[in-house]
C-alpha positions in Angstrom: 39.9 122.0 48.5 40.6 123.1 52.1 39.0 121.7 55.2 38.8 124.0 58.2 38.0 123.0 61.8 37.5 125.6 64.5 37.9 125.2 68.2 38.0 127.3 71.4 34.6 128.9 71.6 32.6 129.0 74.8 31.0 131.1 77.5 33.0 133.9 79.1 32.2 136.9 81.3 32.7 140.4 79.9 36.3 141.5 80.2 37.5 137.9 79.8 39.6 136.2 77.1 39.2 133.4 74.7 41.5 131.9 72.1 40.0 130.5 68.9 42.0 128.1 66.7 41.4 126.9 63.2 43.2 123.9 61.7 43.4 123.7 58.0 44.1 120.7 55.8 43.9 119.7 52.2 45.9 122.3 50.2 48.9 124.6 50.3 48.2 126.7 53.4 50.5 129.6 52.4 48.5 130.2 49.2 45.5 131.3 51.3 44.5 134.5 53.1 43.1 133.3 56.4 40.4 135.1 58.2 37.9 135.0 61.1 34.3 136.1 60.5 31.4 136.3 62.9 27.7 136.3 62.7 25.5 137.5 65.6 21.8 136.6 65.8 19.8 138.6 63.3 22.9 140.2 61.7 25.0 139.6 58.7 28.3 137.8 58.8 31.2 140.3 59.1 34.9 140.1 58.8 36.7 140.3 62.1 40.3 139.9 61.1 42.4 138.6 58.2 46.0 137.6 57.9 48.1 137.1 54.8 50.8 134.4 54.4 53.5 137.0 55.3 51.7 138.0 58.5 50.0 141.2 57.3 46.8 141.8 59.1 43.6 143.8 59.0 40.9 144.1 61.7 37.4 145.5 61.9 37.5 148.7 64.0 35.4 147.3 66.8 38.0 144.7 67.7 41.2 146.7 67.2 43.5 146.6 70.2 41.5 143.7 71.7 41.8 140.9 69.2 45.0 139.5 67.6 45.1 137.2 64.6 48.1 135.0 64.0 49.0 132.0 61.8 51.5 129.2 62.0 52.4 128.2 58.4 54.3 125.2 59.6 51.3 123.8 61.5 48.6 125.0 59.1 46.8 126.9 61.9 45.3 130.3 62.4 44.4 131.7 65.8 42.3 134.5 67.1 43.2 135.8 70.6 40.3 137.7 72.0 40.8 139.9 75.0 38.6 142.4 76.9 35.5 140.6 75.5 32.2 142.5 75.4 28.7 141.2 75.2 28.5 142.5 71.6 31.2 140.1 70.6 28.7 137.3 71.1 28.4 135.4 67.8 29.3 132.3 65.9 32.9 132.7 64.7 33.9 131.2 61.4 37.3 130.4 60.0 37.7 131.3 56.4 40.4 130.5 53.8 40.5 132.5 50.5 43.0 131.6 47.8 45.2 134.6 47.1 45.0 134.5 43.3 42.1 132.1 42.4 39.7 133.7 44.9 38.1 130.4 45.9 36.9 130.4 49.5 36.3 127.8 52.1 34.5 128.0 55.5 34.6 126.1 58.7 31.4 125.1 60.5 31.8 127.8 63.2 32.3 128.0 66.9 30.0 129.8 69.3 31.3 132.6 71.5 29.0 133.9 74.2 30.0 136.8 76.4 27.8 137.4 79.4 27.5 140.8 81.0 
């Protein structure tokens, strides 16, 4: 079992920045792929970025060169630095942990990011 708690959401103007954090507890952190997903109103949840225990990353095309995912395996945290935010980035952002071999997945409750134009 993994418990995930997100923080850092809020309201920001277009072009601004926010940093989301996710604190994980309950299991071996390095066994998990950590990711950020988002769900905008009326849309399906989508993967934003994911990071492996060794630091390998993937990003959805729409956030490449604007968002950076990082993890601190000593502190059991994963962060998402979001720069040059756009109104279309408005969504609830969810932290996700997926076990690298077992495939079991866990979700945080989400944090709302609102980008005004």
